[in-house]
Structure formats: structure tokens, C-alpha cells
Backbone bond lengths (Angstrom), bond angles and torsions (degrees), N, CA, C in turn:
res aa  C-N    CA-C-N  psi(-1)  N-CA   C-N-CA  omega(-1)  CA-C   N-CA-C  phi
1 M - - - 1.490 - - 1.506 112.04 -
2 A 1.355 117.26 130.74 1.436 118.88 178.29 1.516 109.52 -62.93
3 A 1.327 112.08 148.47 1.542 116.05 -174.55 1.535 106.61 -78.85
4 P 1.292 117.80 127.15 1.441 121.69 170.49 1.456 114.80 -60.49
5 E 1.238 122.04 151.29 1.500 121.78 175.23 1.475 108.08 -69.92
6 G 1.300 121.56 164.37 1.482 128.21 177.96 1.515 111.16 -60.35
7 L 1.347 112.06 153.42 1.481 118.26 -173.61 1.582 109.22 -72.54
8 P 1.295 116.83 143.63 1.501 115.88 171.16 1.406 114.74 -71.99
9 A 1.296 121.67 168.94 1.523 127.32 178.06 1.475 106.15 -57.91
10 L 1.359 112.66 141.47 1.468 126.23 178.36 1.520 113.78 -54.30
11 E 1.310 112.82 -43.79 1.446 120.10 179.47 1.529 111.62 51.94
12 G 1.293 114.18 42.13 1.545 120.13 -177.87 1.382 116.77 69.94
13 R 1.323 123.53 1.17 1.473 120.88 176.33 1.502 114.36 -86.89
14 P 1.385 119.32 160.37 1.382 117.96 -178.12 1.592 109.26 -67.67
15 T 1.372 113.57 147.06 1.494 116.01 -177.22 1.540 111.93 -56.83
16 A 1.323 116.54 -40.43 1.506 120.92 176.42 1.597 113.08 -54.09
17 Q 1.228 111.36 -40.73 1.452 118.78 -172.87 1.616 106.35 -70.45
18 V 1.315 114.52 -43.67 1.429 123.22 179.72 1.641 109.10 -58.05
19 I 1.299 112.96 -49.33 1.378 122.42 -175.86 1.513 106.99 -63.38
20 A 1.373 118.29 -51.67 1.493 122.72 178.61 1.588 110.97 -53.24
21 D 1.344 114.83 -49.63 1.469 116.83 179.10 1.537 113.26 -61.64
22 H 1.284 115.01 -38.25 1.492 120.80 177.13 1.586 111.41 -62.81
23 L 1.310 117.09 -52.41 1.315 121.20 179.97 1.542 116.85 -63.08
24 R 1.433 114.20 -37.90 1.431 119.94 176.02 1.522 106.47 -62.38
25 E 1.260 122.61 -45.08 1.465 123.37 177.18 1.429 114.78 -57.83
26 Q 1.381 119.39 -40.08 1.378 122.34 178.14 1.498 113.20 -66.35
27 I 1.287 111.81 -33.50 1.556 119.71 -177.39 1.448 107.74 -72.31
28 V 1.390 118.25 -44.23 1.554 117.79 -172.05 1.479 107.84 -80.58
29 Q 1.316 118.39 -14.46 1.500 119.66 175.60 1.479 108.39 -85.35
30 G 1.288 119.76 -15.82 1.557 120.34 179.34 1.461 109.86 93.90
31 S 1.373 120.84 8.55 1.519 120.29 177.65 1.466 108.34 -71.10
32 I 1.402 119.14 -34.57 1.345 125.44 173.55 1.511 107.83 -113.05
33 R 1.355 119.67 117.05 1.362 121.94 -167.27 1.545 118.48 -86.86
34 P 1.381 124.26 155.28 1.290 125.07 169.00 1.464 119.44 -51.59
35 G 1.377 117.80 129.94 1.392 118.96 -174.62 1.598 118.45 91.58
36 Q 1.317 109.78 -14.22 1.502 118.88 -177.68 1.531 107.92 -75.63
37 Q 1.399 113.23 141.77 1.409 122.83 179.31 1.434 107.34 -88.87
38 L 1.364 117.20 135.91 1.556 124.77 173.03 1.360 109.12 -95.75
39 N 1.403 115.11 121.30 1.462 121.49 -179.93 1.621 106.75 -95.26
40 E 1.317 113.02 120.82 1.425 115.07 -173.31 1.515 115.93 -65.41
41 S 1.402 113.11 -38.60 1.496 114.91 179.43 1.440 110.60 -65.55
42 L 1.389 117.02 -45.39 1.489 118.33 179.93 1.591 114.29 -61.36
43 L 1.343 115.81 -43.76 1.415 119.13 173.53 1.445 117.88 -61.30
44 A 1.305 118.77 -36.08 1.454 123.75 174.61 1.531 113.04 -61.33
45 N 1.288 111.37 -45.83 1.530 115.60 175.05 1.503 113.79 -66.95
46 Q 1.345 119.11 -38.09 1.392 120.75 178.93 1.441 117.25 -67.42
47 L 1.405 109.67 -35.96 1.558 114.25 -175.37 1.565 107.14 -97.67
48 N 1.376 118.22 2.51 1.489 117.51 177.54 1.518 111.98 59.34
49 T 1.362 114.82 42.80 1.472 116.26 178.47 1.462 109.39 -133.44
50 S 1.370 116.38 173.50 1.414 123.61 -179.51 1.593 110.69 -89.24
51 R 1.262 116.38 171.02 1.520 117.84 -175.21 1.452 112.31 -70.51
52 G 1.454 116.44 -34.01 1.465 118.24 -174.23 1.465 115.56 -60.05
53 P 1.464 117.56 -54.64 1.443 115.16 175.05 1.501 114.84 -61.23
54 L 1.268 118.18 -33.05 1.435 120.26 -176.47 1.558 109.43 -68.46
55 R 1.279 115.77 -44.58 1.516 117.61 175.55 1.515 113.58 -58.44
56 E 1.274 113.75 -40.34 1.482 120.29 177.13 1.485 110.21 -60.40
57 A 1.366 115.80 -45.88 1.405 121.68 177.83 1.495 117.67 -59.85
58 L 1.423 109.94 -37.93 1.577 114.39 -176.43 1.639 104.33 -77.48
59 Q 1.300 115.43 -26.96 1.556 119.26 176.80 1.518 106.60 -66.66
60 R 1.301 118.11 -44.01 1.515 121.65 -177.79 1.565 105.39 -55.51
61 L 1.341 114.47 -48.36 1.482 121.34 -164.76 1.611 103.54 -77.32
62 S 1.317 116.81 -23.61 1.467 115.83 175.58 1.503 111.85 -75.93
63 Q 1.336 113.00 -34.26 1.521 118.45 172.49 1.463 115.13 -60.57
64 E 1.335 109.30 -38.39 1.504 115.84 179.00 1.578 113.94 -71.89
65 G 1.244 114.22 -18.95 1.481 124.23 177.07 1.559 109.12 92.35
66 I 1.250 117.96 17.58 1.488 119.79 178.51 1.404 110.62 -84.66
67 L 1.356 117.08 -38.29 1.335 126.39 175.00 1.596 112.74 -106.90
68 I 1.404 114.16 155.39 1.419 113.77 172.29 1.566 107.49 -132.86
69 S 1.316 115.44 147.57 1.515 123.78 -177.02 1.539 106.16 -102.70
70 R 1.200 117.48 126.81 1.456 122.53 176.45 1.457 107.16 -114.15
71 R 1.376 115.16 118.45 1.528 120.83 -177.12 1.546 109.21 -55.47
72 N 1.321 112.68 134.66 1.428 122.85 -179.14 1.562 119.12 62.97
73 Y 1.329 115.00 6.62 1.476 121.49 178.04 1.503 113.25 -123.90
74 G 1.312 118.95 -33.11 1.468 119.71 174.60 1.522 110.46 123.41
75 V 1.490 111.70 -160.25 1.374 113.98 -175.58 1.558 109.51 -109.08
76 F 1.358 117.30 142.24 1.461 118.52 -178.47 1.429 109.65 -132.81
77 V 1.303 117.35 153.49 1.473 123.71 169.09 1.467 107.71 -69.92
78 K 1.405 111.35 131.46 1.448 118.00 -176.84 1.596 110.55 -65.54
79 E 1.309 114.79 142.64 1.468 120.83 172.34 1.486 110.15 -96.41
80 V 1.268 120.42 120.36 1.461 121.34 -171.86 1.584 109.99 -81.64
81 E 1.296 117.97 115.31 1.416 123.43 177.52 1.605 115.37 -89.70
82 T 1.220 113.11 175.23 1.547 118.81 -177.10 1.472 110.66 -55.84
83 H 1.382 116.94 -45.07 1.426 121.53 -173.50 1.567 107.40 -74.92
84 D 1.265 119.56 -24.88 1.459 121.59 174.91 1.504 111.44 -68.31
85 L 1.357 115.41 -42.49 1.446 123.55 -176.60 1.615 107.79 -64.08
86 R 1.282 115.15 -37.71 1.466 114.54 -175.53 1.498 104.40 -77.26
87 E 1.230 122.17 -38.39 1.556 120.25 179.24 1.461 109.01 -63.19
88 I 1.364 118.25 -48.54 1.420 119.89 179.29 1.455 119.22 -52.62
89 Y 1.304 111.04 -49.45 1.600 119.65 175.97 1.448 114.74 -71.30
90 A 1.330 120.09 -25.61 1.464 122.58 175.74 1.500 108.85 -69.27
91 V 1.286 116.25 -41.89 1.521 124.70 -175.61 1.560 104.15 -70.22
92 R 1.344 112.75 -47.89 1.581 116.65 -178.42 1.575 107.04 -56.64
93 E 1.364 116.50 -49.87 1.402 120.21 177.66 1.474 114.23 -47.40
94 S 1.323 114.76 -51.18 1.424 120.53 -178.80 1.527 112.63 -61.92
95 I 1.293 118.36 -49.28 1.373 124.61 176.52 1.532 117.60 -58.88
96 E 1.320 107.57 -43.31 1.596 111.88 179.91 1.583 109.94 -72.29
97 C 1.319 116.13 -38.18 1.485 113.82 -179.38 1.563 108.97 -68.98
98 A 1.286 116.27 -36.19 1.461 118.02 178.15 1.569 108.55 -65.98
99 A 1.381 118.10 -44.00 1.478 120.73 176.96 1.571 110.58 -57.98
100 A 1.308 116.29 -44.38 1.483 120.40 -178.71 1.519 113.23 -62.24
101 T 1.438 111.13 -38.38 1.480 113.02 -179.76 1.529 111.51 -70.87
102 R 1.343 114.07 -43.27 1.522 114.10 179.29 1.485 110.69 -66.77
103 L 1.338 117.41 -36.53 1.384 117.82 179.61 1.566 115.10 -64.21
104 L 1.271 116.24 -34.29 1.514 122.98 176.57 1.526 109.95 -70.19
105 D 1.386 117.37 -24.90 1.476 124.83 -176.51 1.550 104.01 -89.01
106 S 1.376 125.67 -6.07 1.463 125.19 -175.74 1.492 107.76 -86.70
107 S 1.350 112.25 -163.24 1.440 121.43 -176.85 1.623 109.41 -78.99
108 P 1.322 111.79 154.20 1.407 115.70 178.66 1.544 114.43 -59.76
109 K 1.372 114.48 -32.68 1.479 123.01 176.57 1.466 107.88 -65.53
110 Q 1.279 123.55 -41.77 1.439 123.24 -176.57 1.481 110.63 -68.36
111 I 1.395 117.53 -39.02 1.399 120.00 172.30 1.537 114.47 -62.71
112 K 1.316 116.17 -49.51 1.431 121.25 173.49 1.529 115.29 -49.81
113 D 1.344 115.99 -49.15 1.398 125.69 179.19 1.521 111.33 -54.34
114 T 1.380 114.43 -52.03 1.368 121.00 -177.04 1.490 113.40 -69.09
115 C 1.316 119.52 -37.00 1.504 121.85 173.28 1.536 109.51 -65.68
116 G 1.315 121.74 -35.77 1.457 123.10 172.98 1.523 111.71 -57.92
117 V 1.293 122.46 -40.40 1.392 126.71 -177.41 1.495 106.53 -68.98
118 L 1.405 116.90 -53.32 1.437 124.36 178.83 1.574 114.18 -55.63
119 K 1.363 116.27 -35.99 1.371 119.13 -177.64 1.566 108.14 -70.36
120 E 1.308 116.16 -38.35 1.546 116.75 174.27 1.457 110.61 -57.97
121 I 1.343 118.98 -48.65 1.468 122.79 -169.72 1.580 107.39 -68.21
122 V 1.372 117.34 -39.29 1.464 114.85 178.36 1.575 111.01 -69.52
123 G 1.303 114.56 -30.51 1.564 116.68 173.00 1.574 111.53 -61.58
124 E 1.329 114.90 -36.43 1.410 119.75 -175.63 1.568 107.52 -74.49
125 M 1.351 112.03 -36.44 1.571 116.30 178.98 1.478 109.17 -62.75
126 A 1.326 114.65 -44.25 1.615 121.25 -176.18 1.556 106.80 -58.91
127 K 1.370 119.41 -37.51 1.440 118.88 177.32 1.556 115.04 -66.40
128 Q 1.283 120.21 -23.71 1.368 122.46 177.58 1.658 117.73 -82.54
129 V 1.320 112.94 -10.63 1.416 115.60 177.53 1.443 114.42 -61.04
130 A 1.346 122.51 -44.15 1.533 126.06 -177.15 1.532 107.80 -63.57
131 G 1.401 116.29 -41.58 1.445 116.73 -170.17 1.535 107.78 -90.67
132 S 1.279 122.28 -4.24 1.425 123.61 174.60 1.590 111.89 53.73
133 D 1.502 109.76 38.71 1.441 112.36 176.97 1.492 110.08 -80.29
134 W 1.284 124.22 87.08 1.437 123.23 -173.59 1.547 115.08 -65.49
135 Q 1.391 120.77 -35.61 1.380 122.08 173.35 1.532 114.98 -58.44
136 T 1.227 115.56 -45.96 1.529 119.99 175.45 1.514 107.48 -65.27
137 M 1.231 121.58 -45.28 1.460 123.50 -177.56 1.536 110.04 -57.98
138 A 1.421 118.20 -42.78 1.412 122.82 178.94 1.529 111.93 -62.27
139 G 1.366 113.63 -38.20 1.484 115.26 175.85 1.426 115.79 -70.10
140 L 1.330 120.49 -31.16 1.471 124.90 173.75 1.459 109.42 -71.34
141 D 1.344 119.51 -37.43 1.481 120.56 -178.81 1.526 108.61 -59.19
142 M 1.266 115.24 -42.02 1.528 116.84 -173.68 1.582 108.19 -79.24
143 Q 1.325 117.82 -26.42 1.452 119.67 178.67 1.549 107.47 -65.70
144 F 1.313 110.85 -38.02 1.539 119.71 -176.60 1.565 105.78 -59.26
145 H 1.344 116.76 -58.02 1.363 123.53 -175.64 1.592 111.00 -65.32
146 S 1.171 120.19 -39.87 1.429 124.53 175.87 1.559 111.81 -63.81
147 A 1.319 118.48 -35.95 1.370 123.18 177.58 1.521 111.91 -72.22
148 L 1.314 117.54 -34.02 1.437 125.07 174.26 1.568 110.51 -62.10
149 V 1.371 113.71 -45.35 1.537 116.96 179.23 1.578 109.33 -73.99
150 A 1.257 120.55 -33.45 1.379 126.35 177.17 1.615 114.63 -63.00
151 G 1.423 111.13 -27.58 1.432 116.41 -178.24 1.434 113.69 -68.28
152 M 1.269 118.25 -19.57 1.472 119.97 -176.76 1.577 108.69 -80.00
153 G 1.343 117.56 -18.13 1.414 122.07 174.41 1.587 113.80 78.98
154 N 1.261 122.55 18.18 1.419 124.86 -178.57 1.456 107.37 -98.49
155 S 1.281 120.85 105.16 1.577 130.76 -173.13 1.632 103.65 -59.65
156 R 1.196 125.59 -38.31 1.503 122.14 -173.45 1.501 105.49 -79.26
157 F 1.232 130.09 -38.95 1.391 131.19 170.39 1.498 111.54 -55.81
158 I 1.373 115.69 -46.45 1.402 120.75 176.47 1.509 115.36 -59.56
159 R 1.338 114.06 -44.92 1.461 118.83 -179.56 1.520 110.69 -66.88
160 I 1.390 122.01 -39.92 1.440 128.79 176.90 1.639 107.98 -57.42
161 Y 1.414 109.39 -48.01 1.415 113.92 -175.49 1.483 115.34 -67.96
162 K 1.320 117.09 -23.35 1.493 123.61 -178.85 1.509 107.12 -59.94
163 T 1.319 119.03 -43.38 1.457 123.98 -179.20 1.484 107.82 -67.76
164 L 1.373 118.69 -46.99 1.497 119.76 -176.35 1.532 108.13 -62.82
165 A 1.360 118.25 -39.48 1.523 120.35 175.31 1.412 116.55 -55.22
166 A 1.322 115.58 -39.05 1.477 121.46 176.89 1.430 110.52 -66.30
167 E 1.287 116.97 -46.45 1.513 119.95 -176.70 1.650 108.25 -67.46
168 S 1.287 116.10 -38.02 1.511 120.25 175.22 1.403 112.03 -60.19
169 R 1.372 121.86 -46.71 1.364 126.26 -176.91 1.575 110.15 -59.28
170 M 1.343 113.51 -37.99 1.362 119.36 173.51 1.522 115.80 -58.33
171 C 1.305 112.41 -35.61 1.460 120.00 173.15 1.503 121.53 -81.37
172 I 1.338 115.99 -35.39 1.421 122.98 177.57 1.375 118.50 -57.15
173 F 1.453 117.36 -32.10 1.480 115.03 -174.09 1.472 106.79 -69.19
174 D 1.394 124.91 -19.08 1.481 126.16 178.37 1.541 109.86 -73.09
175 L 1.289 120.94 -16.90 1.492 126.17 -177.87 1.501 111.39 -67.21
176 E 1.372 121.58 -20.57 1.346 121.84 -178.10 1.544 113.45 -56.06
177 V 1.295 114.82 -30.39 1.519 118.71 -175.02 1.547 106.62 -76.46
178 F 1.282 117.73 -37.85 1.559 119.14 -172.35 1.430 110.35 -108.28
179 Y 1.343 123.28 -3.90 1.431 122.54 175.93 1.469 112.84 -136.44
180 P 1.364 115.26 71.64 1.502 121.29 -174.36 1.579 108.99 -77.89
181 R 1.339 122.25 -12.99 1.448 122.77 -173.14 1.409 111.88 -85.71
182 M 1.319 117.94 81.76 1.542 120.43 -177.47 1.487 110.65 -62.47
183 D 1.336 118.05 -26.03 1.570 112.94 179.95 1.481 110.54 -74.52
184 V 1.278 122.04 -23.83 1.473 121.53 175.22 1.477 108.16 -71.98
185 L 1.364 120.31 -37.61 1.485 122.46 179.28 1.650 107.43 -64.21
186 V 1.278 112.99 -42.44 1.477 117.39 179.75 1.506 110.50 -58.07
187 Q 1.337 113.27 -46.18 1.480 119.68 -174.60 1.575 110.42 -65.05
188 E 1.308 116.00 -37.20 1.459 120.42 -178.96 1.577 108.86 -64.48
189 H 1.288 117.11 -37.49 1.542 119.94 175.99 1.437 110.51 -74.34
190 Q 1.307 121.93 -33.77 1.529 126.14 176.44 1.466 109.15 -63.37
191 N 1.377 115.50 -39.13 1.512 119.36 178.58 1.485 111.82 -67.73
192 I 1.377 118.13 -41.74 1.389 116.34 174.28 1.574 115.96 -62.02
193 L 1.274 113.28 -40.73 1.530 113.96 171.97 1.439 115.83 -64.96
194 D 1.287 124.42 -33.64 1.426 127.10 179.27 1.446 109.61 -68.42
195 L 1.323 117.31 -41.06 1.610 119.35 -178.67 1.515 104.64 -73.65
196 L 1.242 123.00 -30.70 1.594 120.68 178.08 1.550 103.17 -68.14
197 K 1.236 119.80 -49.90 1.436 124.42 -175.46 1.519 112.08 -58.22
198 A 1.429 113.88 -33.73 1.451 114.88 -169.57 1.652 101.47 -93.54
199 G 1.275 120.38 -5.51 1.501 119.27 177.74 1.495 107.79 77.70
200 D 1.289 123.58 20.12 1.481 122.35 179.74 1.594 107.93 -84.22
201 R 1.219 115.15 95.06 1.415 122.98 -177.32 1.545 117.22 -58.37
202 N 1.456 113.70 -54.16 1.385 115.50 176.00 1.465 121.60 -64.20
203 G 1.428 109.44 -33.73 1.519 117.72 -176.84 1.587 103.30 -71.35
204 L 1.305 119.22 -39.32 1.368 121.80 -176.36 1.561 111.43 -67.14
205 L 1.345 119.35 -43.79 1.392 117.77 -176.31 1.535 108.47 -72.02
206 M 1.371 118.20 -31.81 1.529 119.67 173.75 1.496 109.43 -60.15
207 A 1.329 113.30 -48.98 1.465 118.97 -175.23 1.666 109.29 -56.57
208 I 1.285 113.15 -47.46 1.423 118.24 177.58 1.536 111.78 -54.98
209 K 1.360 113.66 -51.86 1.431 117.32 -176.57 1.537 112.42 -60.07
210 R 1.345 114.61 -43.44 1.440 121.14 178.79 1.545 111.56 -58.83
211 H 1.361 109.87 -42.04 1.490 113.90 -179.78 1.459 113.45 -63.51
212 M 1.290 119.73 -40.39 1.522 127.52 178.53 1.479 107.92 -67.25
213 Q 1.293 120.74 -46.89 1.517 121.74 -175.88 1.522 111.46 -67.79
214 K 1.395 116.71 -34.15 1.392 116.87 173.01 1.470 116.19 -60.88
215 A 1.390 110.75 -47.58 1.475 120.91 176.89 1.495 110.93 -52.38
216 V 1.395 123.43 -44.62 1.350 129.30 -175.14 1.630 104.23 -66.76
217 E 1.281 115.26 -47.09 1.492 117.81 -176.08 1.557 107.34 -59.49
218 D 1.379 119.83 -48.58 1.436 122.07 -179.18 1.504 114.00 -62.39
219 L 1.417 113.06 -43.95 1.417 115.38 179.34 1.461 116.70 -66.96
220 T 1.347 114.13 -33.15 1.468 123.36 -175.55 1.688 103.30 -66.46
221 A 1.259 113.69 -43.59 1.445 123.13 179.60 1.488 109.13 -56.21
222 T 1.412 112.82 -46.82 1.430 120.29 -173.65 1.569 107.07 -66.10
223 Q 1.343 115.08 -43.27 1.461 123.26 -174.90 1.670 106.41 -60.22
224 Q 1.288 113.58 -40.36 1.459 116.29 -179.41 1.455 117.44 -66.60
225 E 1.313 112.08 -36.70 1.500 122.71 176.98 1.570 114.92 -74.90
226 K 1.393 113.32 -24.17 1.509 117.51 -172.55 1.443 110.25 -85.84
227 P 1.401 120.76 135.32 1.420 121.15 175.59 1.532 111.31 -68.93
228 S 1.297 118.45 148.70 1.470 125.67 177.88 1.469 106.65 -78.41
229 A 1.357 114.52 161.12 1.465 124.15 178.84 1.581 109.28 -52.86
230 S 1.359 112.22 -41.26 1.452 115.89 -174.35 1.566 109.91 -70.01
231 D 1.332 119.87 -20.46 1.417 122.78 -177.23 1.442 115.13 -83.28
232 V 1.444 114.90 -16.71 1.417 122.65 -174.96 1.479 113.04 -82.32
């Protein structure tokens, strides 16, 4: 197992939460791969922590669906199957459409502030096109959608979406094979931003749905081409 980087400062947060956040990021970045087993003893040494907080962190990630526990075998990073992809993006579509609707019903300032955040992210995405930095682009992609959901100001929606974002980023890295046109991806996000700014409710909801459906199509194609863990 690749050694995770050192833990960030605790910043007043519970140790288990810091470990969970750290491992989640390692997983979504691909440093810890789908299907890989997590060795508690090795992780405890690498992260310089005790088994108690580590086990609590692993339990949190298991509850989120990022890890799975196999009786008598251990804890493994979940491998996302085709049915998982469809479920993840169906829920994302529902949450993002609800967020967009509520955001459009909110104050002009709330919409303006959200558009400002989204504009900055799209600008950063555009900078990555020339360098073809897919990993950075994938992170910015999820930042955009997370910011859209955060714009509605519902803490429970935001919390639910955090788990979906992690699962999605695990999937998105596969898109590099079937979605090499980063400029098209940037344009899709710019279109969502433009429709939100214009207050075009129907256009915005349709754009979000098309974006999610296209992602499922691309990821499903990737899943069909990619060998399973048992084939390796």
C-alpha cells in the first residue's frame, strides 16, 4: 500500500475526523486504489496515530460507502461498479437540481455570491486545459458542483453531497480515457454558470441533467473497458 502523506494539523477537530478526511482525500486522488486493502497496523505507523482513532475513521468511511469491511478479511476501498455509478449520479442530479431551484428562489446577493465562486472555479479549470492536468481538473470539477450545492445554504444537503462528491471523484479519474477534451468539460460548466446567472430555471435544470447523463455514459463505457480486480 502506498504510504499516505503525513496528517494535517488537527485544528481543533477530533483526531478520527482528521484521519477520515485525510484517507478520503488519498482515496479520491487515487493514492489508495479501489479494491486495495487497508492495513490498520501499517496505517497507524504511517500516520503516527493510535488504533482507536484510526478504527473510528475507517468506520466513518465505511458508513459513507467509500470503504467496505469483509468479515475475516479486513477493510478494503470500494470498487465502484456500473450500478453504483448510476445511483451516485442519479442522486447527484436530484440534489443539484434541488439546489439550483432553491438558489434561484433565494436572494439576488446569494445568487451573485455563488456565481462569483463558480466563475473563479471555471477560470481555474480553463487554465488546466493547456497542461492537460486531469487530476487537478477532476478536483475542480467537484469543487464547482459542491459550490453550487453549498450556494443554497442547506447544511444537510451539503453534508450528504460531501459523500457523493468523494465517490464521484473516485469515478471521475477514469474519465480521462474516454473524455480527453478538457475544453468541452470547461464549456459545460461555463454553460451551467451562465444559465444560473441569467436565472434560466428550465435551461439550468436541463443542463445539469445532461451533464450528469453524459458523465454516466462516459464512465459506464470506461467501466466496460477496464479489467476488474479479479482479472488482474
